[in-house]
N, C-alpha and C positions, 0 to 999 in steps of 0.2 A: 899622657897624663889622665888618670881616671878621675871621674867626677861623680857627684851624688845628687839625687833629687829627693827632697823630703816632702811628703804630703802631710799637712797638718790637719787634724780632725778634732772638732770639739763635740763630744757626745755627752750629754747629760742624760742623755742616753744613760750619761749625765754630764759631759765636758767639752773637749775640742779636738779637732783632728787636722792632720796635714800630711802631705807627701814630701819625702825628703830624698834628694839625690845627693850623696855625701862622699867625699874623700879629699882630693886636692882642691876641687872646686865644688862649692856647696850651694844649692838653690833650695829655698824653702818656700813652699806654696800652700796657702790655706785652701782647703776644699770644704769649708763649712756650709757653703751655699748649695741650694738645689738638691736636697735629699728627698727620698720617698720613705714613708713610715707606715707600719702596719702592726697592730696588736695581734697577739696569739700566733700559734704555729698552725701550719696546714694539718689537716686531719691525720695524714699518714705518719707524722712525726711521733705522736704518742709521747712516751717518755724516753725515746732513743737519744735525745740530745740533752738530757739531764746531766749535770756535771759528773755525777758518779759513773755515768756510762761513757763519758768522753774524756775523763781525767788523763788517761794515757796519751791522748792526742794533744791536750793543752799543756801539760807539764814541760815538754821540751822548749816551749817559748816562755816559760815562767821561771827562769833561773833564779830570780831574786827571792823566790819562795822556797828554794831547796836548801837543805843543810849543806850540801857541797855543790855550789853552782858551777864548778868547773867540770863536773861530770853530769852531763845532761842525759836523761832517759831517752831511749830510742823510740821514735814515733812508730806506731803500727803501720803496716803497709796499706796500700790502697788510698782511697779518697773519702774522707768523712762526709756523710750526708750527700753523697753523689746523686741520689735519687730524690732529694728534697727540692721541689720546684723553686723555692725562694732563693736557693743558692746558685741557680743556673743563670748564665748571662742572657739567655734568650727568653727568660720569664717576663711576661707583660705586667709591669708594675704601674702602668699608667693610671689605674684606678686608686692607687695608694695615695695617702695624704702627702702633699708637697710641703716641705718646711726647710728652715735653715737651722744649723747648729750654733750654739748649744741648745739642747732641748730637754726638758724635764716632763715626760709624759704623765707622771703620777700626779703632779700638782694641778693638772687640768681637771681632775675630778672625774665623775661626780662624787660628792660627799655621800657617805652612808653611815648612819648612826650605829649600825651593827659592826662596823670595822673597829679596830683597836684605836684607843685614844691617842697613843703615843705617835701615831702617824697622821694625826689631824683628821681622822675618819676618812682618809683617802686610801684607795687601793694602790699599793706599791708593788705587789707581787705579780708574777706571771711573765711569760716570754713576750718580747717585742722584736721587730725587725726593722733595720734601716738599709736602704739600698741607694747607690749612687752610680751614675754613668759618668765617665770622664775620658777624655781623649788625651793621650800622652803624645808629645811631638816625636817624630821619627828620630830626631836628634838625640833622644834619650837612650837610644840603642847603645848598649855597652856601659851604661851608667848603673850605679847601685840605686835602687829605689826603695825607700822605706815609708811606712805609715806610722806616724806618731799620733797617739790618742791621749789627750789630757786626762780623761777619766770616763769610765763607762760602768754604770751600775746595773747589773754586775754579771760575773761569769760570761764575759764577752767571748764570742767565737767569730772569726773573720774568714771570709772566703773572697778570693779574687779570681774573676773569670771562671767560676765554678769549682775552683781548687781550694781546699782548706789550707789556710796560711798558718793559723795558730790562734791562741787565745790568752786570756788573762782573767783570773778568777776574782781579783780584788777590785772594788769599785772606787777606792779613794786614792789611787795613785796613777801616774801616767805610765805608758809603756810604748814600746816600739816593735813593729813587725817588719820583716824583710819581704818586700813584694817582688823583688827582682826575678825570681824563678817563674813567676806567674803573670807579670805585667806584659803588655803587648804595645811597645812604643809604635806610634804611627797609626793606631787604630783605636776603636772604642774599647774601654775597659769597664768592668762592673764590679763594684765592691758590695758585698752583702755582709751585714753585721747583725748577729743575734745576741740579745741580752736576755738574761733570765734571773730575776730577783725572786728567789723562792720564798714562799710563805713559811713563817716560823712554825706552823702547825698548831697543835692543841696546847703547846707550852712554850715559854720563853725564859731565858736566863735573865734575871733581873738584878742579880748581884753575885759577886764572887769574892773569895778571900783565899789566898794561897798560904796563909799562915804567917806572912811577913807583914807586921803592923805598919811598916813604912811604905808599903807598895800596894797600890790598887790598880796597877796598869792593866790587869786582866779583866777589869770591870766589863760585863756584858760580852765577854769573849767566849766562843765555844771551846777554846783550847786553854786549859788552866794548868799551869805548871806547879807542881808541889814544892813547898818550901819546908824544910825540916820534916818531911814526910807527911805534910798535911795539905789537903786541897778541899775547898768547900764551894758549893754552888747552890744558890737559891733559885728554884724554878717555880714559876707561877703558871697555873692553868689559865689559858686564854679562851678555851672553848671545849666542846665535847671531843672525845677521842682518846686514844692511848698514847701516853708519853713514855718513850723508851730512853733510858739513861745508859750510855756506854762509857765505861771507864777502862783505861789502859795504863799499866804501870811499867814503863820502860826501865830496864836495868835493875829491877827488883825481883827477888825470888818469891816474895809473898806480899800481898796487898789485901786490904779489907775495904769493901764498899758498904757504907751504911746509908740507908734511905729512911728519912723520917717524914711523916705526913702531918699537916696541920689542918 
């Protein structure tokens, strides 16, 4: 009879986490205690782990975001970020800050009057890392082992024992990753989680209207669906820099983009 172990994790990161071993017999274990935390990437990362560069790696574990979740994209070969020290199990993270989850690093400040008002003058953007060592009992050999994360803001990427497991771009929903191929029952295991909440840049969407007077569900969404052929977005400059607007019309032979300045 197969069984499952589930590791629960709370990352406010932004939320909560756990490991889960599941099938006929299920055991659910919280692993929110005793994590290590560090802001920013090591220098060698540069922009290599930006979502646009790792999207093909993340999508196979993000079925809920795909138009057809029954057909998952194939993950590239090799191991993502294999040379990034923070992902490696033998990396010395003893100097990192020790904390328990859930954790919200942005709310800790410091405040800066030059930051945007809607975020309480707090810095919310930039990459951060969380790492945890945990020992799985040898009796878990042959069990399915999952990691459940209640929420992680945002663009979460997860490694187990130096191997990329998967990711989840959205910060306001829970997700599960299968650790079974990477976990080592009976020995020390290391989870490495990277979050990246990108800065909105020199502009931000402050209001949208898709032409349907009864629907404002797309408010502040970067993806606006047209209704009766009309889609509108109001973008406000938040600082110096160039604002680029990209518009795509699926299923149309012709479309017009009109930009007005005030």
